[in-house]
N, C-alpha and C positions, 0 to 999 in steps of 0.2 A: 805478953798480952796478944800481940798480933798472931803469934804461932798458935795459941790456944783457940783464937777465933777461926783460923784457917782449918784447924782440926775439926772443930764443931761444924763448920760449913761443909767440909768434905764428908763427914759422917752423915749429915742430913741429906746430902745429895745421893749418897749410896743407899740410904734407907728408902728414898723415893724413886730410885731408878727401877724401871720395869724389869722384872725377872723373866727369864725364858720359861716357857711352859714345861715344867718338870713334874711329872706325875707318874704314879704307878698304874700300869694297865689294869683295868678291872674287867673281868669276864663273867657273864651270867651263865655258867655251865649247867646249872640245875634246871633252867626253864627255857633256854634257847638252844637250838641245834647249831652246830658249827657250819658256817657258810664257806670257809676257806681252810679246811683241815690240812695238816702237814702232808698227808698221803696224796693230796691233789698235786703236789709239786715234786719235781725231781731237782735236787740240789746238785748242780754240776761243780766240778772242782776249779772252775775258772772264774768264779764270781757271778755266774749267771744261774737263773732258775727257769726251768721249763714247766709251764702250766700244762698238765696232762689233759685237762678238759678243753682249753681253747687252743692249745698248741703254740701259744705265744712264748717267746723267750724274753725274760725280764732281767734287767740288771739288778742284782741282789741288793746293793746299797743305793741310797739316794746319792745324787751327784755331790761330789766333794768328800764323800766317805769312801773308805776302802778297807780291805782285810776281810778275813773270814766272818768276823762278827760285826763288820762295819764300824769298828771302834777307832780306826785310823782316820784322822782328819775330822772335818766337821761338815755337816750338810750345808749346802750353799743355796741361796735364793737367787732367782733370775727374773727379769722381765720376760714376758711371753716371747718376744722376738729373739732375745738372747738365749732363751731355753731352746727354741727351734734351732738356732745356729749351733749350740752346744751339741744337740742331738745329731744334727746332720754331719758335724765334724768329728764325732766320736769314732774311735777305732778300738774301743774296749774289747777285750777278749779276742784280739786278733782279727777283727772284722769291722766292716762298715754296715750301713743299713739300719742303724739305730735311729729312732724317732721318738717324738712325744706320743703317748698313747691317746686314743680317742677317750672321751669321757666314759663310754660304755666299757672299754677295755680296762681302764683304771678302776672302774667300779667292781670288776671281777676280783680284785685284790681285797675288797672289804671283808673284814671278819665282823659280821653283825652281832656276834655274841660279845664283842669287846669294845671298850672305849679307851681313849687316852693311851695309845692310839688304837684305832679300829682296823687293825691289820694283824696277820699272824706273825708275831715277833720271832718265832722259832725260824721261820723261813725268811723273813725280811727284818733282821735285827736292826736296832738303832733308828728306826723310822720315826721322824719327828711327828708329833701329834698336831699337825697343822695342814695347810692347804698345799696341794700339788697341782701343777698345770696339766691340762689336757690339750690336745691339738684341735679340739672341737670349738669352732667359733660360736659365739652367742648371737643368735639371730636378732635379738631385740636391741643390740647395741653394737655398732660397727667396730668399736675399739674394745670389744669384750670377748672373753673366752671362758669356757666352762672349766671348773676345777673341782676337786674333791677334798674336803676337809677330813683328814685322817684322825682328827680328834674324836669325831662322832659319826663320820660317814656321810655327812650332809653334802649334797651336790650344790654347787654355787657358781655364780658367774662373777667375774671381776674384770676391771680395766686391765688391758694388756700391759699397762705401765706398772702394775703392782709387782712386788717381789714375792714369788712363791717358790716352793721346792720342786724338784724334778726327779722323776724315776723314768728311765729309758726302757724301751721295748723294741723287739724285732719280730717280724712275721707279718702275715696277712691280717688286715684290719678285721675286727669283730664288731658286729652291730649290737644294738641293745638287747636283742634276744639271744645273743651268743652265737649267731650264725656268721660264718666266715664270708667276707665280701669278695 
């Protein structure tokens, strides 16, 4: 009797446990132009991507993932201060200088034609359809920073104590108009 009760309780807990956001990317190719087409990017053999428009060098996989298709490991979330520390300490692809992107830089990765996630999955495979930190502080809240939700492309601000995903970048900062600072 006790064993049957434990099995029922375990099953009930599993059924009510939150599931990770797993969806198939949807793209509106018939009525929306591509904002981040594959030809915009140069896929390097070292796990990095060069954006030919901005000149920025991106880490192909989210932090915690690896391999050519980002299928090794699992994307990891960080508080904002931990994300900054991870970026500053990274020696990925044989170099340093990695950092969190500004919110404007992160927005250049958005594929507005697609949702779940709203990024070019050919270029940035395995990207979670969720929020990614930027280095841009939120002026309206001392302990806040801007992020982008790659589920639908929404720009948002969050407490720096929240746990969000991270994609690293290298290169000179780009402002909201795409101008190099």
